[in-house]
C-alpha positions in Angstrom: 45.6 -18.0 9.7 47.2 -15.7 12.0 49.5 -16.6 15.2 47.4 -14.9 17.3 44.2 -16.5 15.9 45.6 -19.8 15.7 46.7 -20.0 19.3 42.7 -19.4 20.3 41.5 -21.7 17.3 43.7 -24.2 19.3 42.2 -23.4 22.4 38.6 -24.0 20.8 39.5 -27.5 19.7 41.0 -28.0 23.2 37.3 -26.9 24.3 35.8 -29.5 21.8 38.3 -32.4 22.5 37.6 -32.2 26.4 33.8 -31.7 26.0 34.0 -34.9 23.2 35.8 -36.6 26.3 33.1 -36.2 28.6 30.4 -37.1 26.4 31.8 -40.1 25.3 32.5 -41.8 28.6 28.8 -40.7 29.6 27.4 -42.7 26.4 27.2 -45.4 28.1 25.7 -44.6 31.0 22.3 -43.4 29.2 22.6 -46.4 26.6 23.2 -49.2 29.2 19.5 -48.9 29.9 18.8 -50.4 26.4 21.9 -52.4 26.1 21.3 -54.3 29.5 17.6 -55.3 28.1 19.4 -56.4 24.7 22.1 -58.5 26.2 21.2 -59.7 29.8 24.1 -57.5 31.1 23.8 -57.6 35.2 24.2 -55.2 37.3 27.6 -56.6 38.2 28.5 -57.0 34.7 27.8 -53.6 34.6 30.1 -52.6 37.5 33.3 -54.6 35.7 32.5 -52.7 32.7 32.9 -49.2 34.5 36.1 -51.1 36.6 37.3 -51.8 33.0 37.6 -47.7 31.7 38.8 -46.5 35.3 41.8 -48.8 35.6 42.9 -48.0 32.3 42.1 -44.0 32.4 44.1 -44.0 35.7 47.1 -45.6 34.2 46.9 -43.8 31.1 46.9 -40.2 32.9 50.1 -41.0 34.0 51.6 -43.0 31.0 49.9 -40.9 28.5 51.2 -37.4 30.2 54.4 -38.6 30.2 54.4 -39.7 26.7 53.1 -36.4 25.7 55.9 -34.6 27.3 58.4 -36.4 25.4 56.3 -36.2 21.9 54.6 -32.7 22.1 51.3 -31.7 22.9 50.3 -31.8 19.0 51.0 -35.7 18.6 50.0 -36.5 21.9 46.5 -35.1 21.7 45.8 -36.5 18.5 46.9 -39.5 19.1 45.0 -39.7 22.3 41.8 -38.5 20.7 42.1 -41.3 17.4 42.4 -43.8 20.3 39.3 -43.2 22.1 37.3 -42.0 19.1 38.2 -45.4 17.3 36.9 -47.0 20.9 33.9 -45.0 20.6 33.0 -46.4 17.6 33.7 -49.9 18.4 31.4 -49.5 21.0 28.1 -49.4 18.8 29.4 -52.7 17.0 29.5 -54.8 20.3 27.5 -57.8 20.1 28.7 -59.1 24.2 29.7 -57.9 27.4 33.7 -59.2 26.4 33.8 -56.9 23.8 32.3 -54.1 26.1 34.7 -54.4 28.3 37.2 -54.6 25.9 36.1 -51.1 24.2 35.7 -49.9 27.6 39.4 -50.2 28.0 40.9 -48.8 25.3 38.2 -45.8 25.5 40.1 -45.0 29.0 43.5 -45.8 27.5 42.3 -42.8 25.0 41.0 -40.6 27.4 43.8 -40.7 30.0 45.8 -38.4 28.1 43.2 -35.7 27.4 44.0 -33.3 29.9 47.8 -33.9 30.6 48.0 -33.3 26.5 45.4 -30.1 26.9 47.6 -28.8 29.6 50.6 -29.4 27.9 49.1 -27.5 24.7 48.7 -24.8 26.4 52.0 -24.1 28.0 53.4 -24.7 24.4 51.3 -22.1 22.8 50.5 -19.4 26.1 52.9 -17.1 28.4 51.6 -16.7 31.9 49.5 -13.7 31.4 47.3 -15.9 29.2 47.9 -19.4 30.6 45.3 -19.6 33.2 42.3 -18.2 30.7 43.8 -20.6 27.9 43.5 -23.8 30.9 40.4 -22.6 31.9 38.5 -23.0 28.5 40.3 -25.6 27.6 39.1 -28.1 30.8 35.7 -26.0 30.6 34.8 -28.3 27.4 34.7 -31.3 30.1 31.5 -29.6 31.9 29.6 -28.3 28.4 30.2 -32.4 27.6 28.3 -33.8 31.1 25.5 -31.1 29.9 24.6 -32.4 26.7 25.6 -36.0 26.8 22.2 -37.1 28.0 19.8 -35.1 25.9 22.2 -35.4 22.5 22.6 -39.4 23.5 18.6 -39.8 24.0 18.1 -37.6 20.7 20.7 -39.8 18.8 19.0 -42.5 19.7 15.6 -41.7 18.8 16.6 -41.2 15.0 19.5 -44.1 15.0 19.4 -46.6 18.1 21.6 -46.9 20.7 24.4 -47.9 18.8 24.2 -44.3 16.9 25.1 -42.6 20.3 28.5 -44.2 20.3 29.2 -44.3 16.3 28.6 -40.7 15.3 30.5 -38.8 17.9 33.3 -40.7 17.6 33.2 -40.1 14.3 33.2 -36.3 15.2 36.5 -37.2 17.3 38.1 -38.6 14.2 37.5 -35.2 11.9 38.5 -33.5 15.1 41.9 -35.3 14.9 42.2 -34.5 11.0 41.2 -30.6 11.7 44.4 -30.3 14.8 47.2 -32.7 12.6 46.5 -29.6 9.7 47.6 -26.8 12.2 51.3 -25.4 11.8 53.3 -25.6 15.3 55.0 -23.0 16.5 55.8 -22.1 20.1 55.4 -19.3 22.2 58.9 -16.4 22.8 58.0 -16.4 26.8 60.4 -13.6 27.3 58.7 -11.2 24.8 54.6 -10.1 24.1 52.6 -13.1 24.4 51.2 -12.6 20.9 54.8 -13.1 19.6 56.2 -16.1 18.1 59.4 -18.3 16.9 59.5 -21.2 14.8 59.6 -24.4 16.4 63.0 -25.2 17.8 64.5 -28.8 19.0 61.8 -30.0 22.2 63.6 -29.6 25.4 64.1 -33.2 27.0 61.3 -34.5 29.4 62.5 -34.0 33.0 63.4 -37.5 34.0 60.7 -39.2 36.4 63.3 -39.5 39.6 64.2 -36.1 39.9 60.6 -35.5 39.9 59.8 -38.4 42.6 62.2 -36.5 44.6 60.7 -33.0 44.5 58.3 -32.2 47.5 55.6 -30.1 44.9 55.0 -33.1 42.9 54.1 -35.0 46.2 52.0 -32.6 47.5 50.2 -32.1 44.3 49.4 -36.0 44.2 47.9 -35.9 47.9 45.8 -32.4 47.0 44.6 -34.5 44.1 43.9 -38.0 45.7 41.9 -35.8 48.5 39.7 -34.1 46.2 38.6 -36.2 43.4 36.9 -38.6 45.1 34.3 -35.1 46.4 33.9 -34.5 42.7 33.4 -38.3 41.9 30.6 -38.0 44.4 28.8 -35.2 42.7 28.9 -37.1 39.0 28.0 -40.5 40.4 25.9 -40.2 43.4 23.8 -36.5 43.1 20.9 -37.8 40.8 20.3 -40.8 43.1 20.5 -38.3 46.1 17.5 -36.0 44.4 15.6 -39.3 43.7 15.7 -41.0 47.3 16.3 -38.4 50.0 14.6 -35.1 47.8 11.7 -37.4 45.8 12.6 -35.7 42.6 11.1 -37.2 39.6 13.3 -38.9 37.0 12.4 -36.4 34.6 12.6 -33.8 36.3 16.6 -34.7 37.7 16.9 -34.6 34.0 15.9 -30.6 34.1 18.2 -30.1 37.1 21.5 -32.0 37.2 22.5 -29.7 33.9 22.8 -26.6 36.1 25.8 -27.4 38.2 27.6 -28.8 35.8 27.0 -26.1 33.6 28.1 -23.5 36.4 31.5 -25.7 36.2 32.0 -24.8 32.8 31.2 -20.9 33.5 33.6 -21.1 36.5 36.7 -23.2 34.3 36.9 -19.6 32.2 36.1 -17.0 34.6 38.3 -18.7 37.5 40.9 -18.5 34.7 40.3 -15.0 33.4 40.3 -13.6 36.5 43.5 -15.3 38.0 45.2 -14.2 34.3 44.2 -10.3 35.2 45.5 -10.0 38.5 49.0 -11.4 37.0 48.5 -8.3 34.4 48.3 -6.7 36.8 51.8 -7.0 38.4 50.3 -9.5 40.8 52.9 -12.5 41.4 51.8 -16.1 39.8 51.9 -16.9 43.2 49.5 -14.4 44.6 47.3 -15.0 41.7 46.8 -19.0 41.9 46.4 -19.0 45.4 43.9 -16.2 45.8 41.6 -18.0 43.4 41.9 -21.3 44.8 41.2 -19.6 48.4 38.0 -18.2 47.2 37.0 -21.6 45.7 38.1 -23.2 48.9 35.6 -20.7 50.6 32.5 -21.3 48.6 32.9 -25.4 48.9 31.9 -24.6 52.5 28.1 -24.1 51.5 28.3 -28.4 50.8 27.0 -29.8 54.3 23.9 -26.6 53.5 22.5 -28.7 51.3 21.6 -31.6 53.5 19.8 -29.1 55.8 18.0 -26.9 53.5 14.2 -27.7 52.7 13.7 -26.5 48.9 15.2 -29.0 46.4 15.5 -25.4 44.6 18.2 -24.2 47.0 19.5 -27.8 47.3 20.4 -27.4 43.3 21.7 -23.4 44.1 24.2 -24.9 46.6 25.1 -27.4 44.4 25.9 -25.0 41.3 28.0 -22.7 43.4 30.0 -25.9 45.1 30.1 -26.8 41.0 31.8 -23.3 40.7 34.1 -23.5 43.1 35.5 -26.5 41.8 35.7 -24.9 38.3 38.0 -22.2 40.0 40.1 -24.5 42.0 40.7 -27.0 38.7 41.6 -24.1 36.2 44.2 -22.5 39.0 45.5 -26.1 40.0 46.5 -27.2 36.2 47.9 -23.9 35.8 50.3 -23.9 38.6 51.4 -27.2 37.7 52.6 -25.5 34.5 53.9 -22.6 36.1 55.9 -25.1 38.5 57.0 -27.8 35.8 57.2 -26.3 32.9 57.6 -27.6 29.0 59.6 -31.0 30.3 56.8 -32.2 32.9 53.6 -30.5 32.6 51.7 -33.4 30.9 53.9 -35.6 33.5 52.7 -34.3 36.6 49.2 -33.2 35.4 49.4 -37.1 34.4 50.5 -38.7 37.9 48.1 -35.9 39.9 45.1 -37.3 37.5 46.2 -41.0 38.4 46.2 -40.6 42.3 42.7 -38.9 42.1 41.6 -42.0 39.9 42.8 -44.6 42.1 41.3 -42.5 45.4 37.7 -42.6 43.4 38.2 -46.6 42.7 38.9 -47.0 46.2 36.3 -44.6 48.4 33.8 -45.3 45.9 32.7 -48.4 47.5 33.2 -46.7 50.9 30.5 -44.0 49.7 27.9 -46.6 49.2 28.4 -47.9 52.3 28.0 -44.9 54.4 24.8 -43.8 52.0 23.1 -47.6 52.7 23.9 -47.6 56.1 23.6 -44.2 57.5 23.0 -41.4 54.9 24.5 -38.9 52.6 24.9 -36.7 55.5 28.6 -37.6 56.7 29.8 -36.8 52.5 28.5 -33.3 52.4 30.2 -32.4 55.4 33.1 -34.4 54.2 32.8 -32.5 50.8 32.6 -29.0 52.5 36.1 -29.6 54.4 38.3 -31.3 51.8 38.8 -28.4 49.4 39.8 -26.1 52.4 41.8 -28.7 54.1 43.6 -29.4 50.6 44.7 -25.3 50.3 46.0 -25.1 53.6 48.1 -28.5 52.9 49.0 -26.1 48.7 50.2 -22.9 50.8 52.0 -24.6 53.7 53.9 -27.1 51.5 54.1 -25.0 48.1 54.9 -21.8 49.6 55.7 -20.2 46.3 54.7 -21.0 42.9 58.0 -21.2 40.9 59.3 -22.3 37.7 61.2 -25.3 39.4 63.1 -26.4 36.3 62.3 -24.1 33.5 64.7 -21.0 33.8 63.5 -18.9 30.8 60.4 -18.0 33.3 63.1 -16.6 36.0 63.8 -13.1 33.9 59.8 -12.6 33.9 58.6 -13.4 37.1 56.6 -10.1 38.9 58.4 -8.9 42.0 55.6 -8.5 44.4 54.7 -11.5 46.4 
């Protein structure tokens, strides 16, 4: 296989991996309807099961990212996907709550390394002119996984029972690992044309954690993710209830509407990366290219408060789709900016640290969201959703005035001159 086609084949596998990660974590939310009846699992126990996943996921975002910076994207992602695929298969053999708690924890351990590993792999194979598009395709799979999880799980359950909904996707993940490990691994020669490659050289050591923690950019990226991830969790976890309770949408119709915002997210992941790379290819600096797309995304999220006031359900879904489209633009360029800043030695670690911050924030604020909704309404959450991305963008441009390599000298000679 030619090297150029190999690179894009790798990206397609990353797309599948992130898609599997979202699909596998969402199977339980569909299957729990049958599992609760079969094993008499209470809502409190179900909450503990979800918390088990979130705790290990939050921990492994950082620990997995750090490990992947040390062992590389190929081995790291194979380990990550392998662990969570085995965990997913084990869900299909559970016989009590304790086992489900343990298998859910193991699933989070594996999935925590997915996005740091994807970012690391893209950095290893793509130069700055194609990196945002590659990142967009890689993480875009997660949105597609969220779109297909409910209907696919129901379809598999109809033929093989709810246990099959865990086992079959888990087996697909294990097949993915085999294919992934068979790929010959090379590195991009970053000072020449992006299609050119060189044989794999000795890995550069991971940047010391203490050095990273002394870096202002690291803390700003962590703070931004802490601010914004709860907004994304709000859309993922609360919108079906919002449509049912506030908009009086039937359960069946929710299923026919809720996939639309996630499809918009998947399209935006790819388009946002493509637009950013297009600017870089036109000799716009990396700093201006990434921030232009992120600024546009922040502006688009201002539509969120309007969702509460429009009368039509269809218009509300359209506005949610605009918001998720904006998030796709944002997250692709946010992750690409991390690789632009921290390079080979720290990309996975910083993606992991920021992801952990977001997961912890979600753990803290989701109960608060419930209190606000229960005692007041959804309105404050829609207003906050519309304000947080512009706030985060202001923080980003003030405290990271220029996106430039901090530890990778190889980039310095190829940075475009226009600011």
